[in-house]
BALOBA-1460 file (C-alpha; in Angstrom, 3 decimals):
// residues 187
<rec num="1" residu="m" x="64.970" y="86.763" z="47.754"/>
<rec num="2" residu="r" x="67.541" y="88.215" z="49.952"/>
<rec num="3" residu="l" x="70.515" y="89.474" z="47.816"/>
<rec num="4" residu="v" x="73.789" y="91.178" z="48.629"/>
<rec num="5" residu="l" x="75.343" y="93.077" z="45.658"/>
<rec num="6" residu="l" x="79.267" y="93.431" z="45.771"/>
<rec num="7" residu="g" x="81.685" y="95.309" z="43.629"/>
<rec num="8" residu="a" x="83.922" y="98.375" z="43.312"/>
<rec num="9" residu="p" x="82.332" y="101.762" z="43.229"/>
<rec num="10" residu="g" x="81.045" y="102.408" z="39.779"/>
<rec num="11" residu="s" x="80.803" y="98.520" z="38.898"/>
<rec num="12" residu="g" x="76.923" y="98.858" z="38.382"/>
<rec num="13" residu="k" x="75.546" y="97.766" z="41.588"/>
<rec num="14" residu="g" x="73.011" y="100.532" z="41.766"/>
<rec num="15" residu="t" x="71.926" y="100.215" z="38.218"/>
<rec num="16" residu="q" x="71.508" y="96.570" z="38.370"/>
<rec num="17" residu="a" x="69.909" y="96.650" z="41.799"/>
<rec num="18" residu="k" x="67.141" y="99.107" z="40.318"/>
<rec num="19" residu="l" x="66.605" y="96.503" z="37.419"/>
<rec num="20" residu="l" x="66.387" y="93.472" z="39.924"/>
<rec num="21" residu="k" x="63.964" y="95.572" z="42.129"/>
<rec num="22" residu="k" x="61.494" y="95.662" z="39.211"/>
<rec num="23" residu="e" x="62.195" y="92.114" z="38.254"/>
<rec num="24" residu="f" x="61.553" y="90.560" z="41.732"/>
<rec num="25" residu="n" x="59.462" y="93.310" z="43.226"/>
<rec num="26" residu="i" x="61.627" y="93.681" z="46.363"/>
<rec num="27" residu="p" x="63.177" y="96.905" z="47.520"/>
<rec num="28" residu="h" x="66.742" y="98.101" z="46.576"/>
<rec num="29" residu="i" x="68.299" y="99.112" z="49.691"/>
<rec num="30" residu="s" x="71.331" y="101.296" z="49.120"/>
<rec num="31" residu="t" x="73.303" y="102.439" z="52.115"/>
<rec num="32" residu="g" x="74.677" y="105.256" z="49.942"/>
<rec num="33" residu="d" x="71.112" y="106.366" z="49.151"/>
<rec num="34" residu="l" x="70.126" y="106.177" z="52.889"/>
<rec num="35" residu="l" x="73.126" y="108.347" z="53.774"/>
<rec num="36" residu="r" x="72.514" y="110.777" z="50.823"/>
<rec num="37" residu="g" x="68.897" y="111.062" z="51.972"/>
<rec num="38" residu="a" x="70.039" y="111.963" z="55.438"/>
<rec num="39" residu="i" x="72.410" y="114.574" z="53.959"/>
<rec num="40" residu="a" x="69.758" y="116.032" z="51.872"/>
<rec num="41" residu="d" x="67.381" y="116.252" z="54.845"/>
<rec num="42" residu="k" x="70.368" y="117.930" z="56.697"/>
<rec num="43" residu="t" x="70.089" y="115.754" z="59.729"/>
<rec num="44" residu="e" x="72.833" y="115.728" z="62.287"/>
<rec num="45" residu="l" x="73.748" y="112.311" z="60.919"/>
<rec num="46" residu="g" x="73.654" y="113.591" z="57.354"/>
<rec num="47" residu="l" x="75.960" y="116.561" z="58.049"/>
<rec num="48" residu="a" x="78.487" y="114.172" z="59.724"/>
<rec num="49" residu="a" x="78.291" y="111.576" z="56.999"/>
<rec num="50" residu="k" x="78.711" y="114.348" z="54.270"/>
<rec num="51" residu="i" x="82.163" y="115.315" z="55.699"/>
<rec num="52" residu="v" x="83.273" y="111.864" z="55.635"/>
<rec num="53" residu="m" x="81.724" y="110.900" z="52.174"/>
<rec num="54" residu="d" x="83.373" y="113.746" z="50.576"/>
<rec num="55" residu="k" x="86.747" y="112.564" z="51.641"/>
<rec num="56" residu="g" x="86.052" y="109.351" z="50.072"/>
<rec num="57" residu="q" x="85.895" y="107.538" z="53.531"/>
<rec num="58" residu="l" x="83.443" y="105.241" z="54.984"/>
<rec num="59" residu="v" x="80.767" y="106.176" z="57.555"/>
<rec num="60" residu="n" x="80.808" y="104.618" z="61.053"/>
<rec num="61" residu="d" x="79.525" y="100.970" z="60.945"/>
<rec num="62" residu="d" x="77.236" y="101.262" z="63.964"/>
<rec num="63" residu="i" x="75.462" y="104.088" z="62.266"/>
<rec num="64" residu="v" x="75.032" y="102.475" z="58.886"/>
<rec num="65" residu="l" x="73.857" y="99.314" z="60.573"/>
<rec num="66" residu="g" x="71.316" y="101.228" z="62.655"/>
<rec num="67" residu="m" x="69.914" y="102.696" z="59.516"/>
<rec num="68" residu="l" x="69.948" y="99.474" z="57.781"/>
<rec num="69" residu="k" x="68.053" y="97.598" z="60.605"/>
<rec num="70" residu="q" x="65.391" y="100.477" z="60.400"/>
<rec num="71" residu="r" x="64.963" y="100.164" z="56.743"/>
<rec num="72" residu="l" x="64.763" y="96.247" z="56.838"/>
<rec num="73" residu="a" x="61.959" y="96.568" z="59.434"/>
<rec num="74" residu="q" x="59.776" y="98.183" z="56.804"/>
<rec num="75" residu="a" x="56.889" y="96.182" z="55.423"/>
<rec num="76" residu="d" x="58.270" y="96.219" z="51.758"/>
<rec num="77" residu="a" x="61.395" y="94.441" z="52.889"/>
<rec num="78" residu="k" x="59.526" y="91.477" z="54.483"/>
<rec num="79" residu="k" x="59.504" y="89.329" z="51.309"/>
<rec num="80" residu="g" x="63.110" y="90.171" z="50.546"/>
<rec num="81" residu="f" x="65.529" y="92.918" z="49.587"/>
<rec num="82" residu="i" x="68.564" y="93.793" z="47.468"/>
<rec num="83" residu="l" x="71.464" y="95.316" z="49.667"/>
<rec num="84" residu="d" x="73.771" y="97.688" z="47.744"/>
<rec num="85" residu="g" x="76.939" y="99.149" z="49.158"/>
<rec num="86" residu="f" x="76.847" y="97.111" z="52.534"/>
<rec num="87" residu="p" x="78.788" y="95.265" z="53.693"/>
<rec num="88" residu="r" x="81.959" y="97.017" z="52.826"/>
<rec num="89" residu="n" x="84.378" y="95.171" z="55.096"/>
<rec num="90" residu="l" x="84.538" y="91.854" z="57.100"/>
<rec num="91" residu="v" x="83.430" y="93.516" z="60.315"/>
<rec num="92" residu="q" x="80.328" y="94.868" z="58.560"/>
<rec num="93" residu="a" x="79.768" y="91.336" z="56.963"/>
<rec num="94" residu="d" x="79.832" y="89.755" z="60.369"/>
<rec num="95" residu="m" x="77.600" y="92.481" z="61.806"/>
<rec num="96" residu="l" x="75.098" y="92.085" z="58.864"/>
<rec num="97" residu="d" x="75.195" y="88.204" z="59.111"/>
<rec num="98" residu="k" x="74.090" y="88.787" z="62.867"/>
<rec num="99" residu="l" x="71.412" y="91.289" z="62.231"/>
<rec num="100" residu="l" x="69.980" y="89.093" z="59.342"/>
<rec num="101" residu="e" x="69.767" y="86.107" z="61.642"/>
<rec num="102" residu="e" x="68.405" y="88.133" z="64.423"/>
<rec num="103" residu="i" x="65.449" y="89.169" z="62.216"/>
<rec num="104" residu="n" x="65.339" y="85.780" z="60.613"/>
<rec num="105" residu="m" x="66.131" y="86.978" z="57.159"/>
<rec num="106" residu="p" x="69.547" y="85.583" z="56.218"/>
<rec num="107" residu="a" x="71.199" y="86.543" z="52.926"/>
<rec num="108" residu="q" x="70.492" y="83.964" z="50.382"/>
<rec num="109" residu="h" x="72.717" y="85.201" z="47.552"/>
<rec num="110" residu="a" x="75.745" y="87.477" z="47.181"/>
<rec num="111" residu="i" x="76.678" y="88.614" z="43.512"/>
<rec num="112" residu="l" x="80.079" y="90.206" z="42.824"/>
<rec num="113" residu="i" x="80.060" y="92.411" z="39.734"/>
<rec num="114" residu="a" x="83.533" y="92.407" z="38.430"/>
<rec num="115" residu="v" x="84.768" y="95.390" z="36.529"/>
<rec num="116" residu="d" x="88.394" y="96.725" z="35.715"/>
<rec num="117" residu="p" x="89.306" y="99.757" z="38.123"/>
<rec num="118" residu="e" x="90.206" y="101.959" z="35.208"/>
<rec num="119" residu="e" x="86.919" y="101.462" z="33.604"/>
<rec num="120" residu="v" x="85.449" y="102.222" z="37.070"/>
<rec num="121" residu="v" x="86.955" y="105.607" z="36.979"/>
<rec num="122" residu="g" x="85.579" y="106.546" z="33.657"/>
<rec num="123" residu="r" x="82.183" y="105.349" z="34.721"/>
<rec num="124" residu="i" x="82.070" y="107.368" z="37.760"/>
<rec num="125" residu="a" x="83.393" y="110.613" z="36.020"/>
<rec num="126" residu="k" x="80.474" y="110.385" z="33.725"/>
<rec num="127" residu="r" x="78.009" y="109.723" z="36.545"/>
<rec num="128" residu="a" x="79.352" y="112.753" z="38.408"/>
<rec num="129" residu="e" x="78.730" y="114.913" z="35.327"/>
<rec num="130" residu="i" x="75.218" y="113.665" z="34.984"/>
<rec num="131" residu="e" x="74.188" y="113.568" z="38.764"/>
<rec num="132" residu="g" x="76.290" y="116.416" z="39.923"/>
<rec num="133" residu="r" x="77.639" y="114.196" z="42.920"/>
<rec num="134" residu="t" x="80.314" y="115.904" z="44.888"/>
<rec num="135" residu="d" x="81.669" y="112.404" z="46.238"/>
<rec num="136" residu="d" x="82.521" y="111.422" z="42.663"/>
<rec num="137" residu="t" x="85.841" y="113.394" z="41.893"/>
<rec num="138" residu="q" x="88.592" y="111.169" z="40.151"/>
<rec num="139" residu="e" x="90.737" y="111.649" z="43.333"/>
<rec num="140" residu="v" x="88.005" y="110.593" z="45.550"/>
<rec num="141" residu="v" x="87.122" y="107.588" z="43.237"/>
<rec num="142" residu="r" x="90.729" y="106.251" z="43.134"/>
<rec num="143" residu="d" x="90.766" y="106.615" z="46.963"/>
<rec num="144" residu="r" x="87.377" y="104.545" z="47.142"/>
<rec num="145" residu="i" x="88.816" y="102.102" z="44.869"/>
<rec num="146" residu="k" x="91.938" y="101.761" z="47.168"/>
<rec num="147" residu="i" x="89.719" y="101.253" z="50.163"/>
<rec num="148" residu="y" x="87.505" y="98.690" z="48.153"/>
<rec num="149" residu="e" x="90.729" y="96.786" z="47.287"/>
<rec num="150" residu="k" x="91.910" y="96.634" z="50.844"/>
<rec num="151" residu="e" x="88.677" y="96.369" z="52.883"/>
<rec num="152" residu="t" x="85.725" y="95.350" z="50.706"/>
<rec num="153" residu="a" x="87.442" y="92.581" z="48.424"/>
<rec num="154" residu="p" x="87.888" y="90.274" z="51.392"/>
<rec num="155" residu="v" x="84.140" y="90.179" z="51.969"/>
<rec num="156" residu="v" x="83.983" y="88.131" z="48.668"/>
<rec num="157" residu="e" x="85.804" y="85.399" z="50.505"/>
<rec num="158" residu="h" x="83.400" y="85.790" z="53.206"/>
<rec num="159" residu="y" x="80.428" y="84.996" z="50.939"/>
<rec num="160" residu="k" x="82.445" y="82.130" z="49.132"/>
<rec num="161" residu="q" x="82.792" y="80.552" z="52.548"/>
<rec num="162" residu="h" x="79.052" y="80.830" z="53.068"/>
<rec num="163" residu="d" x="78.575" y="79.218" z="49.685"/>
<rec num="164" residu="i" x="76.211" y="81.886" z="48.345"/>
<rec num="165" residu="l" x="78.665" y="83.962" z="46.160"/>
<rec num="166" residu="s" x="78.461" y="84.193" z="42.414"/>
<rec num="167" residu="e" x="80.806" y="86.447" z="40.204"/>
<rec num="168" residu="v" x="79.577" y="88.008" z="37.072"/>
<rec num="169" residu="l" x="81.470" y="90.175" z="34.594"/>
<rec num="170" residu="g" x="80.279" y="93.717" z="34.719"/>
<rec num="171" residu="t" x="81.286" y="95.065" z="31.382"/>
<rec num="172" residu="g" x="79.136" y="95.153" z="28.229"/>
<rec num="173" residu="t" x="75.737" y="96.713" z="28.097"/>
<rec num="174" residu="i" x="73.407" y="97.229" z="31.088"/>
<rec num="175" residu="e" x="71.091" y="94.392" z="29.566"/>
<rec num="176" residu="q" x="74.058" y="91.965" z="29.043"/>
<rec num="177" residu="v" x="75.107" y="92.352" z="32.773"/>
<rec num="178" residu="q" x="71.473" y="92.017" z="33.935"/>
<rec num="179" residu="h" x="71.135" y="88.708" z="31.946"/>
<rec num="180" residu="r" x="74.327" y="87.336" z="33.403"/>
<rec num="181" residu="i" x="72.994" y="88.289" z="37.145"/>
<rec num="182" residu="l" x="69.516" y="86.676" z="36.220"/>
<rec num="183" residu="s" x="71.102" y="83.644" z="34.945"/>
<rec num="184" residu="v" x="72.714" y="83.204" z="38.202"/>
<rec num="185" residu="l" x="69.667" y="83.867" z="40.308"/>
<rec num="186" residu="r" x="67.380" y="81.485" z="38.306"/>
<rec num="187" residu="f" x="69.690" y="78.599" z="38.085"/>
C-alpha cells in the first residue's frame, strides 16, 4: 500500500500513520520527522531547516524531495509507505507524482483527515506541552493553518482528480478515526 495522508497540522496524521504502520507493516515517512532528525543531528540542512520551521514556514521543496527520495530507496519502503506531511502544495504534489512514477511506486490512496481549525490549535498546544516542540506555539500554529488553507488544501483537489482521495472525519477518539480510515482502505 502506498498512502498519502493529508490534513491540517494537528489533524492527527502522525498518530494515524503510526497506527497504520503497525496495521500494514509499512514505514511511516514523515517529512517533519526527517527534518527534525536533521535538526537533532545538527546537520547543515538541519540548522537551516530549524530557522525556517521555527517561523512556521516551509522548507525548500528540493531539499525535502531529496530527503524523501533517499528514504523511499530504503528496503523497508519497497512494499509500501505512508507519507505524512508531504506534499504540502501543488508543486510538491506534481514533484511527488513524478518521483513516484520514476521509482515505479505511484500513490494508491490519499486520505484527508478533516478537523476544525480551532480544534487543531487546542491539539497542538497540548502536543507542545507533552513533546516540548518549539515549532508548536499558538502563533506559529495559526500561521501554519493559514499556510495550509492557502497552499495545502488545493492538494486535496489534485488527488480528487487522480481519483484516489477519500475524506474522513478527524474528530472523536483515536480509535474512531482509525476505524474510519481502515474502512476506506479496506473497501
